[in-house]
N, C-alpha and C positions, 0 to 999 in steps of 0.2 A: 730575611729570617726564615728558619724552617717552619713549615706549617704543621703543628702538631694536631692530630685529629683524634677526637674522643667520642666518635659516634657510637662505637661499641660500648663504651663506658656508660654513656647517658641512657641508651636504650635498655641495656640489661639491668642497670641499677634500678630503673623505675619498675621493672617487671619482677624483681626478686627481693624478698624481704629478709633473706638470710643475713644475719649480723656480720659473720665473717666475710661473706662476699661483699657486702656494702663497705666494710672497712678496707678490704683489699682494693676495691675500685677507687675509694677516696684517697688512699695512700699512694697508689700508683699514679693517679692523676696529678697529685701534688708535686711529684718529682718532675713531671713534664712541665708543670706550671712554672717551677723555679727556672727551668731552662728556656722558657718561652720568650724571655727578654734578650736572649743571646743572638748574636749573628752566627752564621754557620761556621765561620773561621774560629770563633771562640771555643767551639766544642772540642777542638783537637789539641789545644796548646797544653804543654807540660813544662813550665819554666824550671822546676826543680823536682827532685826525686819524690818528696813527700806530697806533692800536688798531683792529683790524677785529672786527666781531661774530662770535662763533663760527659762527653760521649762514652767514655769508659764506665763512668758511674751508672749511666742509664743501661748499658749493656750488662754490667756485672750484677746489678740487682735483679735483672731479668734472668740471667744465668742461674742465680741462686734458686729461683722458683722452678726453673726447668730442671736443674740438676738434683736439687734436694727434695722436690715434691713430685713433679710430673713424671720424670723417668722412673723412680721407684714405685710410685703409687697409682698413676693414671694408666689404666690398661689401654694398649693400642696407641699410645702417644708416639708421634713421629718427631724426632729431633729436628729442629729448624735448620741447623747447620752444624755438622760435627766439628768443624774448625773452631767454633765459638767457645768450646770448652778450653782450648789452649789460649784463646784471646782474652777471655773474661774471667777465668779462674784467678783468684787473688793470691791466696797463700795456702790453699788446701793441698798439702802434700799427698794425702790419701786419695785425691781425685785425679791426679795426673800432672803432667808437665804444663807449664804456663809461660806466658810472655814475662820477661823480667820487668820488675816494676819501673825501672828507669826508662824502659823502651815503650811505655804506653803512649807517649806522645808521638812516636814514630808510626803509629797505626793510622795511616791515611785511609786504609780500608780495613774493615767494612766502613762504608760511608755513613754519614749521619742518618741519611734517609733509610739505609739498611737497618740501622739500629732501631729506628722507630718501627720498621716493619717487624723486626724481631720482637719488640715489646707488644705489638698488636697481636702477633701470632701466639705468643705465650699467654697474654691476657685472655684471649679467646679460649685457650685450652684450660686455663685456671678457672674461668667462669663456668665452663662445663663441669669441671671437677668439683668445684665448690657448690654447685647446684644439686649435687647428689649427696647421699649419705657417705661421708668420707671416712676412711679407716681411723680408728682412735689414735693410732701411733703417728698418723699424718698431721693431726691437729696441732700439736706443739711445734712441729716444723714450720707449718704455715704461719703460726703466730710469731715464731722467731724470725721468719722471713719478713714479716711486716715491720717488726722493730728494727731489723737489719736495714731495710730500705729507709726507715726514718733516720737511722744513723748516717746513711749516705746523703740524705737530704741536708743534714747539718754540714757534712763535708762538702757538699755541692756549693753551699753559700761560702764556706771558707776558701775553697779552691777557686771559685769564680772571682772572689775578691782578690786573691793573690794574682790570678791571671790578669785582671784588669788593673789592679793596683801597681803592677810592675810594667805596665804599658806606659811609655813616656807621655802619652796624651792624657793619662788619667781618665779614661772614659767612664761615663756614668752608667750604672746598672739600672737604676730607676730614681725617681725624684724623692720618694719618702723612704721606702725600704724598711728593713728590719732594725735599723740603727737610729731611729728617730724618737725613741722613748725618752721620757724625762725621769729623773731620779731625785730622791731625797738626799740631802747632804747633812742632815742633822744626826751626826754620829753620836752614839753613846756606847758605854761599855756594859756588857752583859756578863754577870759573874756566876760562876758555878763552883760549889764546894767540892772538896775531896769526896770520892764515892765510887761505888760500883754501878756501872751503867750497862745497858744492852744496846748493841748495834747490829746491823744486818737486816736483810729483808725478812718480813714476817707476813703471814696471811697467804691467801691462795691466788693473788693477782700475779701478773707476769713480772718476772725479774730475770736478769742475766745470771748465769751460774756463779759469776764472781761476787755476787751480792749475798751468797749463802755461805755458811749457815749463821743464823742469829746466835750471838754469843756475848758473854759478859767481858767488860774491860774495866780496869781500875784507872781512874783519872785523878791526878792531883788537881788542886784548885786552880782555876784559870779564868781569865777574862777574854771575851771575844767581841770584836767590833760589830755594831749593828749595821754599819754601812761599808760599802767598798771604798777603796782608795780612789781619789779623783785625779783627773788630769792635772789640776792645779797643784795638788800635793806632790805629784810626781815631777812636775816642772821644778819645784823647790829642790828635789833630790838632784835633778840634772844640774841646776844652777849652782848648787853647793859642791859640785865636782864629784858627785856620787859614782859616775862612770869611770873616774880616774883614781879612786881611792881603793886600793887593793884590800884594805882592812875589812871592808864590808862584804867581800866576795868569797865564795867557796873557791877552792883551788881550781876545779874544773870550770867554774863560772868565769874566773879571771882569765883562764886560757882562752875560753870562748870569746870573751870581750876583746882580748888582744888580737885574736885571729880575725875577728869580723870587724874590728874597729867600731863596735856599736856605740852610739851616743844617745839613743832615744828608742822608744818603742817602734816596732814595725809600722810602716806607713807614715811615720812622722818626717816632715821636711821643714827645715828652717829657711824661710823665704823673706828677704828684706827684714831680718831681725825678729820675725814672728814665727811661731810654730804652727805649721799646717798639718792636717791629717787627712789621708785619703780614706773615704768611706764609700759605701756602695752608691751614695748619691753624689760622689765626686770629691774634689779637693777643696777643703774648707779650713778656716782658722780653727785651731783646737779650742773646744769649749772647756774651760777650766772646771766646770761643775759636773761634767760627765765622768763616769768611772773610767779609769785608765784601762786600756785593753791592748791585746796583741803583745803582751810581755811574756817572756819565758820564765821558767822556774828560777833560773839564775838571777834574773832581774828582780823578780818578786822577793826572793830571799835577801838580795843585797839591799833593796829598799827597806825591808823590815828591819834588817840589822842597823841601817842608818838611823831608823826611827827609835832604836833601842828596844825593839820588839821582835816578834817572830811570826811565822805562819802557823796556823792551827794544824794539829794533827787531824787526820780524817775522822777519828773517833770523836774528838772535841767538836768538829764541824757538825757531824751528824747529830750528836746529843743536843747541841744548841740550835739546830736548824729551825725548830718551831718558834724561836724567839726573834728571828729576823727574816726579812724578805730576801729571797734568793731566786735565781733562775734567769738572770740577765747576762751573767758572765760565768764561764767555767772558772772556778776558784782553785788556785794552787794550794795544796796542803804540803806539810813537811813529811808526809808518809810515803814510803816506798810502796810500789804496787806488788803486793804479796798475797798468797792465798789465805783465806780465813780458815779457822780450825774446822776440820772435817771436809774441806773442799775436795771434790772428786771430779776428775776429768772424764767426760762422757767417752764411751768406747767408739762411737761412730765419728763421722767427719765433723759433727758439731762440737766435738771435744777440742778441735783446733781453734775454736772461736775466741777464747779468752786466756785459758790457762797457760799456753806456751809463750805468752808475752809477759809473764810475771818475772821480768828481769830488766834492770837498768831503766826503769820508768817510774814516774811519780804520779800520785793519785790527784785528780781534780774532782771537786764536788760541785753539786748544783746543776746548772744547765746554762744556756746562753740564749741570746736573742735569735740565734740561728736554729735552736732546738724546736722541732715540730711540737705542736700542741698535743698534750697527752703522753709525751715521751720523757718526762722528767719525774723524778721522785728523790726523796732525800737519802735513799740508800744507794743510788746509782753511783758506780765507781768508774769514772772515766780515767784514762791513763795516757800519758805521752812522755816522750823523752824530754829531758830538762832543757835542751837547747831550742826547742820548737816554739815559735811565736805566732804561727799563722791562724791558730784557733782563736775564738773570741774569749780570751782568758782575762782574768782580773785578779785583784789582791784584796783579801780580807785579813786584817791583822789580829793577832792574839798576844797575850802577855800573861 
């Protein structure tokens, strides 16, 4: 395994009480902790387009601080390697050319050890920068960078699981991991009457731009489930022929089902007549009492239709979110990812962060077992294409 070194983190964290610096060091260290259980070979694998190699995540999050903070704001900063802008830029057209996403797995160089050297170099420069009085216009970029890295920590778990879960040996990431939580299955219906409600971020705490602006919505009366759909309930859908009954599927969902020949959620395998599921702790028999996970929007919608119900809108979900426990699975909603009233795209490179993706994607709410502590709130709008399953997604029903 790669030996990650944190001497600079430990020394400087104990000598500096600056809150932003402490948070920076904590978050940067956590990314490396997630990767500390990998073998060197695991860092480079890219089985499919939507999965990025762990090495790339570590490099990209470092590139963000170098490019968005150090280069424009830290006087005298020397770029670690000018080639890294091409290698680790993700989708920022305004910052220049980049490696095509599908080719990230072809990057045998820079080596994993080089990426850790890059992180150490940038960390040292960021520590120096954050130990001084930083410009006021740099602070929101630093904070965005911290939340950006936390997003990639969630993606790291999802991508690592896909890499290991598609290895025929089903290797174990760890023994307990993030998927060992227990859940309540005592579902009840929570009722809301017709009315005008407010949604969207409010207050002066951090949020992404797509959570603004707070606005009023009218909702017809609805009921929403207090608990997520379980594996046992989803097995009933499978055994009732749900994957073969076109009546419950949207047209694009039915085409996806036929194209992929899907018969169960991602990571499910039928072995000797029993459903098994790969988790980060290895291959085990499916627990019927756990929430179903790794299903896409098409599957979630088809299941809801089969039950004679539907998925909640993102407005319904947010309004009701103080009445149920959430945060263990990203929950599909029936809402398309669109801008809120008054949404404005920032003029600089950070304007490419969310707004340009408001097309052909569906909103998910809540958080998941892979979400870092302190990175979830009930106004957070996650978004993915409807065919994707690799995130820790789940189903909450409405009617």
